[in-house]
Every structure is written in structure tokens, then in C-alpha cells.
N, C-alpha and C positions, 0 to 999 in steps of 0.2 A: 160853217167853215170846218175843214177836215180835222184840224187839231182840237176844235171844240167837240166834234163828234167822237173822236178817239178818247179824249179826256172823260167825257160823259160815260162812255162804255167802260172805261177803267174804274170809274167810281161805282157804276152799277154792279160790276162783277167783283169789286174790291180786289182787283188783280192787275198789276202793271207788268204782266208777263207777255213776251212775244216769243213764239216758238219758231226757231230757225229751221226751215226745211232745206237745210244744206245736205241733201240726201245723196250720199255716196252709195253706189251699188253694194259696196262692201259692208254697209251698215245693215243691209236686209238680212233676215233670218235665212239660214242655209236652204231651207225648203223653198223659199221664194227665188233663190238664185240658181237652183238646180235646173239643168237643161237649157239655160239661156246661152245663146250662141252669137248674138249680134246686137248692134245698137238698138234695134227696134225692140228686141226682147228685153234688154236692160231697161229701156224707157217705159215699157208697159209694166214691168215689175215695180219700178219706182213710183209710177203713177198710182198703182194699186195700194202700195205702202202709204203714200201721201194721203190719198183719199180716206183710207181707213183711220189714219191718225187724225185728220181733220174732223171726221165724223165723231171721234171719241174725245175731242178737245174743244169743239166749237162752242159748247155751253160753259166752258171753264175759263178760256183765255180770250182776250179781245183781238189778237193780231197774230199773223204769221209773217216771217221774213223769208223770202224765197231767193236763195243765192244762185245767181245765174251760172256761175262757173261749174257748178255740179251738174248742170244740164248741158251746157255747151260741150262738155267733155264727151258727150254721146251724139254729137253731130245734129243733123236736122231732126232726127227722132227725139233727141234730148230737148231741143228747143220747143218742139210740140208738147212735150211733157211739161216743160216750164209753163207754157201758155195755159195748158189745161189745168195745171195745179193752181195757178193764180185765179183762173175763172171759177174753179170749183170752190176754192176758199171764199171768194167774194160772194158766191151764191149761198154759202152757208152762213153769211153774216159777219165774217171775219174781215178786219182791215188787212190789206195786203201791202207789204213793203217789198218792192222789187230791189234786191240788193245787187246793183249792177255797177255802182261807182263810176258812172259815166262822166266824161271829161272831154269837152271840145268847145269850139267856138262857131259862131255864125250859123250858116245853113246846116252844117253837120250836127251841131248841138240841137238845132230845131228839129231835126229828124229823130234824134234820140229822144227828145222831149215828147214828140208826137207818139213815138212807139210805145212809151210806157205810161204817159200821163194824159195824152190827148186822144183825139178821135179823128181819123182821116176819112177819106171818101168811102172806104169800105169797112169802117168801124174801128174798133180798138185792136191793136196788134197784140199787146201783152197787157191785159187789164190789171192795173195796179192803182192803189190809192196814193202811195208814196214811193219815192225813189231815192236811193243814195247817190250822191254826186261828189265829185272831187272838185274843189273850188280853186285849185292852184293855177288856173288860167285867168283868174280874176273875174271882174264883173261881167264881161261879155261872154264868159263861159257859163254864167248863172242865169242871165236875163232870159234866154229862150225857155229854160225850164220853168222859171217863175211865170212867164207869160201863159204857158199851158196850165200851170197850177191855178191861175186866176180864172181861166176859161172853164175849167172842168172840175173845180173844187178839189185840187190835189195839193200835195206838199212834197218838199224835199228835205233830206237830211244831208248836210254838208260835212265832210270829214274835218274834224277840228283837232281832237286829241284822241288818237286811235289806241286800241288796247294792246297792240303788238309790242314785244320787248324792245325793238330798235326804233320805235316811233320818235324817241327823243333825239336821234341823230339829226333830224331836221326840225321837228316841232318844238323842241326845247331851246333852240338857239335864241340868243338875245339879240334884239335889234338895237339900233342906235338910240332909240327913245327909252330903252330899258325894259320893254315888254318882250315876251317870248313870241315866237312865230305862232304858236297855237292861240295865244291870247289875241294877237292881231287878227288871226283868222276868225276868232270868235266875234271880235268887233265888227268885221265885215259881214258876218252872218246877221248880226243885229241890224246893220245898215240895209242889207238886202231885203230884210223883212219889213222895213218901214212901210206903213200904209196898208198893211194886210192883217192887222190884228183882229182876232175874234173876241168873243165874250169872255173867255178865260184869260185873255191877255197875251196869247201866243200868236206869233206870225206864221206865215206859210213856210218859212225857212227854218228848219230844225238843225240840230247839230249831232254828230256822232261823237260821243264822249265815253271813253272806255272805263269800265268798272275797275280796271287794274291800276288806275292812277288816281286814288281818292283825293290827294291834296290838290292836284291840278284840277280835278272835277269841282272841288269846293271853290277854287278861284273862279272857274268859268260859271258856276251856278250863281255866284254873287254878281258877276258882271253881266250875264246874259239874261236879263229880266224877262224878255219876251220870246225866249227860245225854248222849244220843246226838245228834249234829249232822247236819242236812241242810244241805249247803253249796252254795248257788247262786253264780253269778257267774264260774265258770271259763270261759275261752275268750272268747266274743264280748263279755262285759262287762269283760274285762280281768284276771280272777283268774288267778294263776300257781301252778303246783304248788309252787314253792319257798316261797311265802308262805302258801298255804293249809294247809301242814303244821302251822301254829299251831292249826288246828282239831282236831287229832288228839292222842290220848293216846300215851304211850310204847308202842311196838310197833305203831303204826298203827291202834289201836282207836278206835272211837267216832265215826266219821263216814262219810258217803257224799257224793260230789261230783256235782252235777248238770251235765250238758251237753246243751243242746237244739239250737240252730241249728248248732253245730259238728259235730254228727253228722247231723242231719236234712238239712242242706244241703251236706254235704261234697262231693257229686258236682258241685256248681257250680264248685268250685275244682279238684278232682282229676280230673274227667271220669269216663267209664265209667258203669256202672249205679249208681243211687242206693243200692242195698242193699250192693253191694260197696264203694263209697266210704264208706258209713256204718260198715261193719265195719272197714275200714282206719283210719278216724278213731278208732274206739273202741280198737283195738289201740294206736295211737299215744298215746292218752290214758292208757291203762293203763301203758304204759312211762314216760310222763312223770310220773305220780303216784308210781310205785314208785321212780323215780330220786330223788325228794325224800323219800319216806317210808321207803324200804328195804323189806325183806321184812316182810309183815304177820304178826305172831307168832301162833302157835296158843296156846290157853289152857294 
């Protein structure tokens, strides 16, 4: 099962880090941007940047998260870059999280699910292992994604408590029963994952829980016994290793921490080549996380 495989890889590498390939053209070194005049050129440069990062990180980190908005911005060429980035990362042995936050119902949701998690008549459109989804259309917006997950050993991460400053405008509201909206969404995540548990006790339905809200994360970690967390907000958004440990179960299980700009743009602070700086930043992040979590226990 997908989360068993991911947890095993995290234990093997002793590293719960996910590198966010939220690759803006502006993040690339000046020499890679020089002379580029159109979307095609932008996309080729980003793909070269991504592949080089993947080559230099694939033995150190278990996963990448590829944020589709950074590719859609460059039109059809950008989407081709997204597809090739996902494919290249998977071929290098990395778990690929397609960060698309899809949200729909019925046949439309089924098409989204097939695009990222399934396999149609002509193969896989955007080859990913996991997909971020928005659960606020309820169960019939999740069921098509879960169906593809079961067919093709995939998984989803449902938005539960996000890392952005205004998340509380909706997610922290109290319901009549006294629980918050994010707690109720967490309960739904547990329900949606019933019957899909793997050997580590996690279902195919994970949760996005931001590192910037440690107290809320602690509440969710205690409630969501069978839910694997994708944890954004480390680094540039202010999340710290010491506080995000609330997202993990005993032994360091059940979570993976995303870092995008802190790795992609590390060369801007450290100097040197972008890929060497990215690797150094990833090594530092691993040390930082393990200083808070301790050794990640084997089963």
C-alpha cells in the first residue's frame, strides 16, 4: 500500500522530507533565464532545473511535491513540463505528490482522478503516486479519487488545517457540536479511509496539516490515528522542527514535511551552484527534523 511504501522509504532514509518543486521561472539562476523568450523556453529551462535537482536529491529525500500552478502559468508547454517532471522523479525512485488540490463531483471528479492517479486507454496522463484534494464538496467529491487509489495503489491528501495565515477564517469556526470545522474534516478523513489500512496502520486518505499551527496539529494527530500527514509550512512560512513534531506519531511515523523555496532557492543565500546548495539545504533540513523527532523507528 502506498503509505506503507512511503513510510518504509522514510525509515530507510531517516528523512521525512518532501522537496516542493514549486518552480517559478524567477527562481532559476540568471544564466538559465538569459535569452528565454516564450513559454516553451521557460518550460525547457524549468525542466532542466528540476531534473538536475532530482538527480542531486534522489538519494537523500523520499519524495517530491510538484505544484501544478507553477506549470499551468506557462500554458501547454508548462503542463508538458509538469508531466515530464513527475515522470522523471518517479523513474528516479521518488514518490511523487501532485499538488493540484482538485475538487469536484461525479464524472468530473472521476476524470481528475484518472488524470493523476489512474490509467486510461492511452496510459497515465500525469504520473503521480499521491494527489492533494479539497474535501469541501463532501463524500461524493472524494469517492472517485479513492476508487482510483484502490485500483492503482495511490493515495490522496485532503486539506484539513492549512498553513496559510487566514485558514482560521473558515477552518477554526465552531460547529454546533463544539468541534471546529478542521476537526470535523479530520473526522471525515478518518471515515473516508476506513477499510483501506496498510501494515503501518495508515489508510489511503491522508491529510494536509500545516506546520504553522502546532496546537491544532497536536489535536489532529491525537484524533486521526490512521491518517498520514502532508506537512507544509516549514522554513519560509515559519514552521519549525520543534513545533511540527506534533504532526508525528510516536517513533516519528505518519508524516512528511514539505520544503519548497528553502531548497529551490538555497543558492541565493549559500552561493555556489543551485543543485549543490539545494543538497546542502536538504541535508540541513534532515538534521533539523531528526533533532526534534529523534531516530525514526522501524516497524
